[in-house]
All heavy atoms as a GROMACS GRO file, in nm:
protein
  552
    1MET      N    1  14.511   0.539   8.173
    1MET     CA    2  14.554   0.542   8.036
    1MET      C    3  14.454   0.467   7.946
    1MET      O    4  14.425   0.514   7.837
    1MET     CB    5  14.694   0.479   8.025
    1MET     CG    6  14.759   0.497   7.894
    1MET     SD    7  14.934   0.463   7.901
    1MET     CE    8  14.938   0.309   7.819
    2VAL      N    9  14.404   0.355   7.997
    2VAL     CA   10  14.308   0.277   7.917
    2VAL      C   11  14.178   0.360   7.898
    2VAL      O   12  14.126   0.367   7.786
    2VAL     CB   13  14.276   0.145   7.987
    2VAL    CG1   14  14.160   0.072   7.919
    2VAL    CG2   15  14.398   0.058   7.989
    3ARG      N   16  14.133   0.422   8.005
    3ARG     CA   17  14.009   0.505   7.996
    3ARG      C   18  14.028   0.617   7.893
    3ARG      O   19  13.940   0.643   7.812
    3ARG     CB   20  13.973   0.564   8.132
    3ARG     CG   21  13.916   0.467   8.227
    3ARG     CD   22  13.887   0.542   8.360
    3ARG     NE   23  13.840   0.451   8.457
    3ARG     CZ   24  13.715   0.408   8.463
    3ARG    NH1   25  13.626   0.454   8.378
    3ARG    NH2   26  13.676   0.326   8.557
    4ASP      N   27  14.140   0.687   7.903
    4ASP     CA   28  14.165   0.796   7.810
    4ASP      C   29  14.166   0.750   7.666
    4ASP      O   30  14.113   0.817   7.576
    4ASP     CB   31  14.297   0.866   7.844
    4ASP     CG   32  14.293   0.945   7.972
    4ASP    OD1   33  14.180   0.974   8.020
    4ASP    OD2   34  14.398   0.974   8.029
    5SER      N   35  14.224   0.631   7.643
    5SER     CA   36  14.227   0.575   7.507
    5SER      C   37  14.088   0.542   7.458
    5SER      O   38  14.055   0.570   7.342
    5SER     CB   39  14.315   0.448   7.505
    5SER     OG   40  14.449   0.479   7.537
    6LEU      N   41  14.005   0.485   7.545
    6LEU     CA   42  13.869   0.450   7.505
    6LEU      C   43  13.786   0.576   7.475
    6LEU      O   44  13.711   0.581   7.376
    6LEU     CB   45  13.804   0.368   7.612
    6LEU     CG   46  13.855   0.226   7.629
    6LEU    CD1   47  13.799   0.157   7.752
    6LEU    CD2   48  13.829   0.144   7.506
    7TYR      N   49  13.802   0.678   7.556
    7TYR     CA   50  13.731   0.804   7.531
    7TYR      C   51  13.779   0.869   7.401
    7TYR      O   52  13.699   0.921   7.324
    7TYR     CB   53  13.752   0.903   7.646
    7TYR     CG   54  13.670   0.875   7.769
    7TYR    CD1   55  13.730   0.860   7.892
    7TYR    CD2   56  13.530   0.858   7.762
    7TYR    CE1   57  13.653   0.831   8.007
    7TYR    CE2   58  13.455   0.829   7.874
    7TYR     CZ   59  13.517   0.818   7.997
    7TYR     OH   60  13.443   0.790   8.109
    8ALA      N   61  13.908   0.856   7.373
    8ALA     CA   62  13.960   0.911   7.247
    8ALA      C   63  13.903   0.836   7.128
    8ALA      O   64  13.870   0.898   7.023
    8ALA     CB   65  14.114   0.902   7.246
    9ILE      N   66  13.891   0.705   7.138
    9ILE     CA   67  13.831   0.625   7.030
    9ILE      C   68  13.688   0.668   7.007
    9ILE      O   69  13.640   0.684   6.894
    9ILE     CB   70  13.842   0.475   7.060
    9ILE    CG1   71  13.986   0.429   7.057
    9ILE    CG2   72  13.755   0.393   6.964
    9ILE    CD1   73  14.008   0.290   7.112
   10GLN      N   74  13.615   0.690   7.118
   10GLN     CA   75  13.473   0.735   7.105
   10GLN      C   76  13.463   0.867   7.033
   10GLN      O   77  13.383   0.882   6.943
   10GLN     CB   78  13.411   0.746   7.245
   10GLN     CG   79  13.380   0.616   7.310
   10GLN     CD   80  13.315   0.637   7.445
   10GLN    OE1   81  13.263   0.741   7.475
   10GLN    NE2   82  13.318   0.532   7.527
   11ARG      N   83  13.549   0.960   7.072
   11ARG     CA   84  13.542   1.093   7.006
   11ARG      C   85  13.576   1.084   6.859
   11ARG      O   86  13.518   1.153   6.777
   11ARG     CB   87  13.637   1.190   7.078
   11ARG     CG   88  13.585   1.241   7.210
   11ARG     CD   89  13.669   1.354   7.264
   11ARG     NE   90  13.810   1.314   7.288
   11ARG     CZ   91  13.853   1.257   7.398
   11ARG    NH1   92  13.771   1.232   7.498
   11ARG    NH2   93  13.979   1.228   7.412
   12ALA      N   94  13.671   0.997   6.824
   12ALA     CA   95  13.713   0.984   6.685
   12ALA      C   96  13.614   0.905   6.602
   12ALA      O   97  13.620   0.908   6.480
   12ALA     CB   98  13.851   0.917   6.680
   13SER      N   99  13.523   0.834   6.665
   13SER     CA  100  13.434   0.742   6.596
   13SER      C  101  13.292   0.794   6.584
   13SER      O  102  13.198   0.717   6.575
   13SER     CB  103  13.430   0.606   6.668
   13SER     OG  104  13.557   0.550   6.670
   14LYS      N  105  13.274   0.920   6.583
   14LYS     CA  106  13.139   0.975   6.575
   14LYS      C  107  13.083   0.963   6.433
   14LYS      O  108  13.086   1.054   6.354
   14LYS     CB  109  13.138   1.124   6.617
   14LYS     CG  110  13.178   1.144   6.761
   14LYS     CD  111  13.067   1.100   6.853
   14LYS     CE  112  13.104   1.131   6.996
   14LYS     NZ  113  13.009   1.095   7.092
   15ARG      N  114  13.038   0.840   6.402
   15ARG     CA  115  12.978   0.815   6.270
   15ARG      C  116  12.830   0.839   6.280
   15ARG      O  117  12.764   0.806   6.375
   15ARG     CB  118  13.004   0.672   6.225
   15ARG     CG  119  13.149   0.644   6.203
   15ARG     CD  120  13.171   0.517   6.130
   15ARG     NE  121  13.104   0.403   6.192
   15ARG     CZ  122  13.098   0.281   6.139
   15ARG    NH1  123  13.152   0.260   6.023
   15ARG    NH2  124  13.034   0.182   6.199
   16LYS      N  125  12.774   0.896   6.175
   16LYS     CA  126  12.629   0.916   6.168
   16LYS      C  127  12.564   0.796   6.104
   16LYS      O  128  12.606   0.751   5.997
   16LYS     CB  129  12.598   1.043   6.086
   16LYS     CG  130  12.661   1.168   6.133
   16LYS     CD  131  12.589   1.222   6.253
   16LYS     CE  132  12.652   1.355   6.294
   16LYS     NZ  133  12.600   1.405   6.413
   17THR      N  134  12.463   0.744   6.169
   17THR     CA  135  12.386   0.632   6.109
   17THR      C  136  12.239   0.663   6.125
   17THR      O  137  12.198   0.749   6.201
   17THR     CB  138  12.417   0.498   6.178
   17THR    OG1  139  12.373   0.505   6.312
   17THR    CG2  140  12.564   0.464   6.175
   18LYS      N  141  12.163   0.587   6.055
   18LYS     CA  142  12.018   0.598   6.066
   18LYS      C  143  11.960   0.492   6.159
   18LYS      O  144  11.847   0.454   6.145
   18LYS     CB  145  11.956   0.591   5.927
   18LYS     CG  146  11.996   0.704   5.836
   18LYS     CD  147  11.931   0.693   5.701
   18LYS     CE  148  11.972   0.810   5.612
   18LYS     NZ  149  11.909   0.805   5.482
   19SER      N  150  12.042   0.446   6.249
   19SER     CA  151  12.001   0.341   6.341
   19SER      C  152  11.888   0.388   6.431
   19SER      O  153  11.891   0.498   6.484
   19SER     CB  154  12.122   0.298   6.427
   19SER     OG  155  12.081   0.204   6.523
   20GLU      N  156  11.787   0.303   6.441
   20GLU     CA  157  11.679   0.333   6.536
   20GLU      C  158  11.712   0.287   6.675
   20GLU      O  159  11.645   0.320   6.772
   20GLU     CB  160  11.550   0.263   6.489
   20GLU     CG  161  11.497   0.322   6.358
   20GLU     CD  162  11.369   0.255   6.314
   20GLU    OE1  163  11.304   0.186   6.397
   20GLU    OE2  164  11.333   0.273   6.198
   21LYS      N  165  11.818   0.210   6.688
   21LYS     CA  166  11.862   0.161   6.817
   21LYS      C  167  11.935   0.272   6.892
   21LYS      O  168  12.009   0.350   6.834
   21LYS     CB  169  11.957   0.042   6.802
   21LYS     CG  170  11.895  -0.076   6.732
   21LYS     CD  171  12.001  -0.182   6.712
   21LYS     CE  172  11.945  -0.296   6.630
   21LYS     NZ  173  12.047  -0.396   6.601
   22ARG      N  174  11.910   0.281   7.022
   22ARG     CA  175  11.985   0.371   7.107
   22ARG      C  176  12.015   0.291   7.234
   22ARG      O  177  11.928   0.222   7.286
   22ARG     CB  178  11.906   0.494   7.142
   22ARG     CG  179  11.877   0.580   7.019
   22ARG     CD  180  11.824   0.713   7.051
   22ARG     NE  181  11.697   0.701   7.122
   22ARG     CZ  182  11.632   0.803   7.177
   22ARG    NH1  183  11.683   0.922   7.169
   22ARG    NH2  184  11.516   0.786   7.239
   23LEU      N  185  12.136   0.306   7.280
   23LEU     CA  186  12.178   0.233   7.397
   23LEU      C  187  12.212   0.327   7.512
   23LEU      O  188  12.251   0.442   7.491
   23LEU     CB  189  12.302   0.147   7.365
   23LEU     CG  190  12.289   0.050   7.253
   23LEU    CD1  191  12.425  -0.013   7.218
   23LEU    CD2  192  12.188  -0.059   7.289
   24MET      N  193  12.194   0.276   7.631
   24MET     CA  194  12.229   0.354   7.752
   24MET      C  195  12.318   0.264   7.836
   24MET      O  196  12.280   0.149   7.864
   24MET     CB  197  12.102   0.392   7.828
   24MET     CG  198  12.131   0.487   7.938
   24MET     SD  199  11.979   0.556   8.010
   24MET     CE  200  11.934   0.424   8.120
   25PHE      N  201  12.433   0.314   7.878
   25PHE     CA  202  12.526   0.237   7.956
   25PHE      C  203  12.537   0.298   8.095
   25PHE      O  204  12.573   0.414   8.111
   25PHE     CB  205  12.664   0.235   7.889
   25PHE     CG  206  12.663   0.171   7.754
   25PHE    CD1  207  12.654   0.246   7.639
   25PHE    CD2  208  12.665   0.032   7.745
   25PHE    CE1  209  12.651   0.185   7.516
   25PHE    CE2  210  12.662  -0.030   7.620
   25PHE     CZ  211  12.655   0.048   7.504
   26SER      N  212  12.508   0.214   8.195
   26SER     CA  213  12.513   0.260   8.332
   26SER      C  214  12.514   0.140   8.425
   26SER      O  215  12.478   0.030   8.388
   26SER     CB  216  12.386   0.343   8.360
   26SER     OG  217  12.382   0.379   8.498
   27SER      N  218  12.557   0.165   8.548
   27SER     CA  219  12.543   0.062   8.651
   27SER      C  220  12.471   0.126   8.769
   27SER      O  221  12.480   0.247   8.793
   27SER     CB  222  12.680   0.009   8.693
   27SER     OG  223  12.758   0.111   8.755
   28PRO      N  224  12.393   0.046   8.841
   28PRO     CA  225  12.309   0.100   8.946
   28PRO      C  226  12.390   0.146   9.068
   28PRO      O  227  12.508   0.113   9.082
   28PRO     CB  228  12.217  -0.018   8.982
   28PRO     CG  229  12.292  -0.137   8.943
   28PRO     CD  230  12.375  -0.099   8.825
   29GLU      N  231  12.323   0.213   9.154
   29GLU     CA  232  12.381   0.265   9.275
   29GLU      C  233  12.450   0.152   9.353
   29GLU      O  234  12.396   0.044   9.367
   29GLU     CB  235  12.269   0.325   9.363
   29GLU     CG  236  12.318   0.409   9.476
   29GLU     CD  237  12.204   0.488   9.538
   29GLU    OE1  238  12.087   0.464   9.506
   29GLU    OE2  239  12.233   0.575   9.618
   30GLY      N  240  12.568   0.179   9.397
   30GLY     CA  241  12.646   0.081   9.473
   30GLY      C  242  12.740  -0.002   9.386
   30GLY      O  243  12.825  -0.072   9.438
   31ASP      N  244  12.726   0.008   9.254
   31ASP     CA  245  12.811  -0.066   9.164
   31ASP      C  246  12.907   0.034   9.099
   31ASP      O  247  12.866   0.120   9.022
   31ASP     CB  248  12.731  -0.138   9.056
   31ASP     CG  249  12.812  -0.225   8.967
   31ASP    OD1  250  12.936  -0.217   8.969
   31ASP    OD2  251  12.753  -0.305   8.892
   32PHE      N  252  13.035   0.024   9.134
   32PHE     CA  253  13.133   0.120   9.087
   32PHE      C  254  13.218   0.069   8.971
   32PHE      O  255  13.316   0.132   8.933
   32PHE     CB  256  13.228   0.158   9.203
   32PHE     CG  257  13.154   0.231   9.315
   32PHE    CD1  258  13.100   0.159   9.420
   32PHE    CD2  259  13.138   0.367   9.308
   32PHE    CE1  260  13.031   0.225   9.521
   32PHE    CE2  261  13.069   0.432   9.411
   32PHE     CZ  262  13.017   0.362   9.516
   33HIS      N  263  13.179  -0.041   8.911
   33HIS     CA  264  13.255  -0.102   8.799
   33HIS      C  265  13.199  -0.053   8.668
   33HIS      O  266  13.093  -0.094   8.626
   33HIS     CB  267  13.249  -0.255   8.809
   33HIS     CG  268  13.306  -0.307   8.934
   33HIS    ND1  269  13.228  -0.333   9.046
   33HIS    CD2  270  13.434  -0.334   8.971
   33HIS    CE1  271  13.307  -0.377   9.144
   33HIS    NE2  272  13.430  -0.378   9.101
   34ASP      N  273  13.273   0.032   8.601
   34ASP     CA  274  13.226   0.085   8.475
   34ASP      C  275  13.316   0.063   8.357
   34ASP      O  276  13.290   0.109   8.247
   34ASP     CB  277  13.193   0.234   8.488
   34ASP     CG  278  13.313   0.319   8.514
   34ASP    OD1  279  13.420   0.265   8.551
   34ASP    OD2  280  13.302   0.443   8.497
   35THR      N  281  13.426  -0.008   8.377
   35THR     CA  282  13.518  -0.029   8.267
   35THR      C  283  13.451  -0.109   8.153
   35THR      O  284  13.469  -0.077   8.035
   35THR     CB  285  13.647  -0.100   8.315
   35THR    OG1  286  13.704  -0.022   8.421
   35THR    CG2  287  13.746  -0.114   8.202
   36GLY      N  288  13.377  -0.211   8.188
   36GLY     CA  289  13.306  -0.288   8.088
   36GLY      C  290  13.203  -0.204   8.015
   36GLY      O  291  13.185  -0.218   7.893
   37LEU      N  292  13.138  -0.115   8.087
   37LEU     CA  293  13.042  -0.024   8.025
   37LEU      C  294  13.112   0.068   7.928
   37LEU      O  295  13.059   0.097   7.819
   37LEU     CB  296  12.973   0.061   8.131
   37LEU     CG  297  12.886  -0.010   8.235
   37LEU    CD1  298  12.843   0.086   8.343
   37LEU    CD2  299  12.768  -0.077   8.171
   38LEU      N  300  13.228   0.117   7.965
   38LEU     CA  301  13.304   0.204   7.880
   38LEU      C  302  13.348   0.133   7.752
   38LEU      O  303  13.344   0.189   7.643
   38LEU     CB  304  13.424   0.259   7.954
   38LEU     CG  305  13.509   0.364   7.887
   38LEU    CD1  306  13.423   0.483   7.841
   38LEU    CD2  307  13.618   0.414   7.980
   39ILE      N  308  13.389   0.009   7.762
   39ILE     CA  309  13.430  -0.069   7.647
   39ILE      C  310  13.308  -0.091   7.555
   39ILE      O  311  13.316  -0.073   7.432
   39ILE     CB  312  13.489  -0.204   7.689
   39ILE    CG1  313  13.622  -0.179   7.757
   39ILE    CG2  314  13.506  -0.298   7.571
   39ILE    CD1  315  13.679  -0.302   7.828
   40ALA      N  316  13.194  -0.123   7.613
   40ALA     CA  317  13.070  -0.144   7.534
   40ALA      C  318  13.029  -0.014   7.464
   40ALA      O  319  12.990  -0.017   7.348
   40ALA     CB  320  12.960  -0.197   7.624
   41ALA      N  321  13.039   0.097   7.534
   41ALA     CA  322  13.003   0.227   7.475
   41ALA      C  323  13.099   0.259   7.359
   41ALA      O  324  13.058   0.316   7.256
   41ALA     CB  325  13.007   0.336   7.578
   42THR      N  326  13.225   0.226   7.375
   42THR     CA  327  13.321   0.249   7.268
   42THR      C  328  13.290   0.164   7.144
   42THR      O  329  13.295   0.215   7.031
   42THR     CB  330  13.464   0.217   7.317
   42THR    OG1  331  13.491   0.299   7.430
   42THR    CG2  332  13.568   0.247   7.210
   43LEU      N  333  13.249   0.041   7.166
   43LEU     CA  334  13.208  -0.045   7.054
   43LEU      C  335  13.084   0.014   6.984
   43LEU      O  336  13.074   0.012   6.861
   43LEU     CB  337  13.178  -0.186   7.100
   43LEU     CG  338  13.300  -0.268   7.140
   43LEU    CD1  339  13.259  -0.399   7.204
   43LEU    CD2  340  13.388  -0.295   7.017
   44ALA      N  341  12.991   0.066   7.061
   44ALA     CA  342  12.873   0.132   7.002
   44ALA      C  343  12.915   0.249   6.918
   44ALA      O  344  12.867   0.268   6.804
   44ALA     CB  345  12.778   0.176   7.111
   45ALA      N  346  13.008   0.330   6.967
   45ALA     CA  347  13.055   0.446   6.893
   45ALA      C  348  13.123   0.406   6.761
   45ALA      O  349  13.096   0.464   6.657
   45ALA     CB  350  13.153   0.528   6.977
   46VAL      N  351  13.206   0.304   6.768
   46VAL     CA  352  13.274   0.253   6.648
   46VAL      C  353  13.175   0.206   6.543
   46VAL      O  354  13.198   0.226   6.425
   46VAL     CB  355  13.374   0.144   6.687
   46VAL    CG1  356  13.426   0.071   6.565
   46VAL    CG2  357  13.488   0.200   6.770
   47HIS      N  358  13.064   0.148   6.587
   47HIS     CA  359  12.965   0.098   6.493
   47HIS      C  360  12.855   0.201   6.463
   47HIS      O  361  12.756   0.167   6.394
   47HIS     CB  362  12.905  -0.032   6.546
   47HIS     CG  363  13.001  -0.147   6.546
   47HIS    ND1  364  13.035  -0.213   6.431
   47HIS    CD2  365  13.079  -0.198   6.644
   47HIS    CE1  366  13.128  -0.305   6.459
   47HIS    NE2  367  13.154  -0.295   6.588
   48GLY      N  368  12.868   0.318   6.513
   48GLY     CA  369  12.775   0.428   6.482
   48GLY      C  370  12.638   0.418   6.547
   48GLY      O  371  12.545   0.480   6.504
   49VAL      N  372  12.630   0.343   6.657
   49VAL     CA  373  12.506   0.332   6.732
   49VAL      C  374  12.500   0.442   6.835
   49VAL      O  375  12.591   0.456   6.915
   49VAL     CB  376  12.494   0.194   6.798
   49VAL    CG1  377  12.364   0.185   6.881
   49VAL    CG2  378  12.500   0.083   6.696
   50PRO      N  379  12.393   0.525   6.832
   50PRO     CA  380  12.381   0.632   6.933
   50PRO      C  381  12.374   0.574   7.073
   50PRO      O  382  12.310   0.473   7.097
   50PRO     CB  383  12.251   0.701   6.896
   50PRO     CG  384  12.219   0.657   6.759
   50PRO     CD  385  12.283   0.523   6.739
   51PHE      N  386  12.439   0.641   7.167
   51PHE     CA  387  12.439   0.591   7.302
   51PHE      C  388  12.450   0.706   7.402
   51PHE      O  389  12.491   0.816   7.369
   51PHE     CB  390  12.551   0.489   7.327
   51PHE     CG  391  12.688   0.551   7.324
   51PHE    CD1  392  12.748   0.595   7.441
   51PHE    CD2  393  12.756   0.565   7.206
   51PHE    CE1  394  12.876   0.653   7.439
   51PHE    CE2  395  12.882   0.624   7.200
   51PHE     CZ  396  12.942   0.666   7.317
   52LEU      N  397  12.417   0.674   7.526
   52LEU     CA  398  12.429   0.764   7.635
   52LEU      C  399  12.506   0.691   7.742
   52LEU      O  400  12.468   0.582   7.786
   52LEU     CB  401  12.290   0.803   7.688
   52LEU     CG  402  12.284   0.897   7.809
   52LEU    CD1  403  12.349   1.032   7.775
   52LEU    CD2  404  12.140   0.914   7.851
   53PHE      N  405  12.620   0.746   7.786
   53PHE     CA  406  12.703   0.682   7.888
   53PHE      C  407  12.685   0.758   8.019
   53PHE      O  408  12.724   0.872   8.031
   53PHE     CB  409  12.850   0.684   7.845
   53PHE     CG  410  12.941   0.618   7.942
   53PHE    CD1  411  12.952   0.480   7.946
   53PHE    CD2  412  13.017   0.691   8.031
   53PHE    CE1  413  13.036   0.418   8.036
   53PHE    CE2  414  13.100   0.631   8.121
   53PHE     CZ  415  13.109   0.493   8.124
   54LEU      N  416  12.625   0.690   8.115
   54LEU     CA  417  12.601   0.751   8.246
   54LEU      C  418  12.710   0.715   8.347
   54LEU      O  419  12.727   0.785   8.444
   54LEU     CB  420  12.464   0.711   8.302
   54LEU     CG  421  12.343   0.750   8.217
   54LEU    CD1  422  12.216   0.696   8.281
   54LEU    CD2  423  12.337   0.901   8.201
   55GLY      N  424  12.776   0.604   8.325
   55GLY     CA  425  12.883   0.562   8.414
   55GLY      C  426  12.833   0.479   8.531
   55GLY      O  427  12.725   0.420   8.526
   56ALA      N  428  12.912   0.475   8.636
   56ALA     CA  429  12.886   0.389   8.751
   56ALA      C  430  12.814   0.462   8.863
   56ALA      O  431  12.811   0.585   8.866
   56ALA     CB  432  13.021   0.336   8.804
   57ASN      N  433  12.753   0.380   8.949
   57ASN     CA  434  12.691   0.429   9.074
   57ASN      C  435  12.583   0.530   9.050
   57ASN      O  436  12.577   0.638   9.112
   57ASN     CB  437  12.801   0.486   9.165
   57ASN     CG  438  12.754   0.509   9.303
   57ASN    OD1  439  12.670   0.433   9.356
   57ASN    ND2  440  12.802   0.612   9.367
   58VAL      N  441  12.492   0.503   8.959
   58VAL     CA  442  12.380   0.594   8.930
   58VAL      C  443  12.258   0.551   9.016
   58VAL      O  444  12.216   0.437   9.012
   58VAL     CB  445  12.341   0.584   8.780
   58VAL    CG1  446  12.223   0.678   8.750
   58VAL    CG2  447  12.461   0.623   8.694
   59PRO      N  448  12.205   0.645   9.096
   59PRO     CA  449  12.085   0.613   9.177
   59PRO      C  450  11.974   0.560   9.089
   59PRO      O  451  11.950   0.608   8.977
   59PRO     CB  452  12.050   0.746   9.238
   59PRO     CG  453  12.177   0.823   9.242
   59PRO     CD  454  12.250   0.781   9.116
   60ILE      N  455  11.904   0.461   9.138
   60ILE     CA  456  11.805   0.390   9.057
   60ILE      C  457  11.695   0.484   9.005
   60ILE      O  458  11.648   0.470   8.892
   60ILE     CB  459  11.743   0.269   9.133
   60ILE    CG1  460  11.673   0.174   9.038
   60ILE    CG2  461  11.650   0.315   9.244
   60ILE    CD1  462  11.764   0.098   8.952
   61ARG      N  463  11.656   0.579   9.086
   61ARG     CA  464  11.553   0.673   9.039
   61ARG      C  465  11.603   0.755   8.918
   61ARG      O  466  11.532   0.772   8.820
   61ARG     CB  467  11.513   0.767   9.155
   61ARG     CG  468  11.406   0.867   9.116
   61ARG     CD  469  11.371   0.958   9.230
   61ARG     NE  470  11.275   1.055   9.189
   61ARG     CZ  471  11.154   1.066   9.238
   61ARG    NH1  472  11.114   0.984   9.333
   61ARG    NH2  473  11.071   1.158   9.194
   62ASP      N  474  11.724   0.803   8.927
   62ASP     CA  475  11.783   0.879   8.817
   62ASP      C  476  11.800   0.789   8.693
   62ASP      O  477  11.776   0.834   8.580
   62ASP     CB  478  11.920   0.938   8.854
   62ASP     CG  479  11.908   1.045   8.965
   62ASP    OD1  480  11.795   1.096   8.982
   62ASP    OD2  481  12.010   1.068   9.029
   63LEU      N  482  11.838   0.667   8.717
   63LEU     CA  483  11.854   0.574   8.604
   63LEU      C  484  11.724   0.548   8.532
   63LEU      O  485  11.716   0.554   8.410
   63LEU     CB  486  11.911   0.442   8.660
   63LEU     CG  487  11.943   0.331   8.562
   63LEU    CD1  488  12.045   0.376   8.459
   63LEU    CD2  489  11.993   0.209   8.636
   64CYS      N  490  11.618   0.529   8.609
   64CYS     CA  491  11.483   0.507   8.549
   64CYS      C  492  11.433   0.633   8.475
   64CYS      O  493  11.382   0.622   8.364
   64CYS     CB  494  11.383   0.467   8.657
   64CYS     SG  495  11.413   0.304   8.724
   65GLU      N  496  11.447   0.750   8.539
   65GLU     CA  497  11.401   0.873   8.475
   65GLU      C  498  11.477   0.901   8.346
   65GLU      O  499  11.417   0.937   8.245
   65GLU     CB  500  11.415   0.989   8.572
   65GLU     CG  501  11.314   0.987   8.684
   65GLU     CD  502  11.334   1.100   8.784
   65GLU    OE1  503  11.427   1.183   8.765
   65GLU    OE2  504  11.260   1.103   8.881
   66THR      N  505  11.608   0.881   8.350
   66THR     CA  506  11.689   0.904   8.231
   66THR      C  507  11.653   0.806   8.120
   66THR      O  508  11.643   0.843   8.002
   66THR     CB  509  11.838   0.896   8.265
   66THR    OG1  510  11.868   0.989   8.366
   66THR    CG2  511  11.923   0.925   8.143
   67SER      N  512  11.630   0.682   8.160
   67SER     CA  513  11.593   0.580   8.061
   67SER      C  514  11.461   0.616   7.992
   67SER      O  515  11.447   0.604   7.870
   67SER     CB  516  11.580   0.445   8.132
   67SER     OG  517  11.543   0.346   8.042
   68LEU      N  518  11.366   0.660   8.068
   68LEU     CA  519  11.237   0.702   8.010
   68LEU      C  520  11.251   0.822   7.918
   68LEU      O  521  11.191   0.828   7.810
   68LEU     CB  522  11.136   0.731   8.120
   68LEU     CG  523  11.088   0.608   8.199
   68LEU    CD1  524  11.004   0.653   8.319
   68LEU    CD2  525  11.010   0.515   8.110
   69ARG      N  526  11.331   0.917   7.959
   69ARG     CA  527  11.353   1.038   7.876
   69ARG      C  528  11.428   1.006   7.749
   69ARG      O  529  11.403   1.063   7.644
   69ARG     CB  530  11.427   1.145   7.956
   69ARG     CG  531  11.343   1.211   8.058
   69ARG     CD  532  11.418   1.321   8.126
   69ARG     NE  533  11.345   1.368   8.239
   69ARG     CZ  534  11.400   1.417   8.350
   69ARG    NH1  535  11.530   1.426   8.357
   69ARG    NH2  536  11.327   1.456   8.450
   70TYR      N  537  11.528   0.919   7.759
   70TYR     CA  538  11.611   0.883   7.646
   70TYR      C  539  11.537   0.794   7.547
   70TYR      O  540  11.569   0.792   7.429
   70TYR     CB  541  11.740   0.818   7.696
   70TYR     CG  542  11.846   0.803   7.589
   70TYR    CD1  543  11.898   0.913   7.522
   70TYR    CD2  544  11.897   0.679   7.558
   70TYR    CE1  545  11.995   0.901   7.424
   70TYR    CE2  546  11.996   0.662   7.460
   70TYR     CZ  547  12.043   0.774   7.396
   70TYR     OH  548  12.139   0.761   7.298
   71GLY      N  549  11.440   0.723   7.595
   71GLY     CA  550  11.361   0.638   7.508
   71GLY      C  551  11.424   0.506   7.477
   71GLY      O  552  11.409   0.445   7.377
   0.00000   0.00000   0.00000
C-alpha cells in the first residue's frame, strides 16, 4: 500500500523544471532494500527534479552503463 501511494504521488507530481540536475536511484546487486530509494525518488518528483528509478538489486555493470548513458 505504501509503495502504491508513493508511485501515485510520483505520477501526480510530474512538474516540468529547467533543472540541470538529474538523479538516478538504485541499489547494487545483492541489496534488495529500495523503499528509501522510492521515497527519495518521490521527493525528487515532487520538487520537479528529473530522475531515473532503477530499483533494487541492479548488477554493477548495468548500473555503471546506465549511469553513463543517463549522464
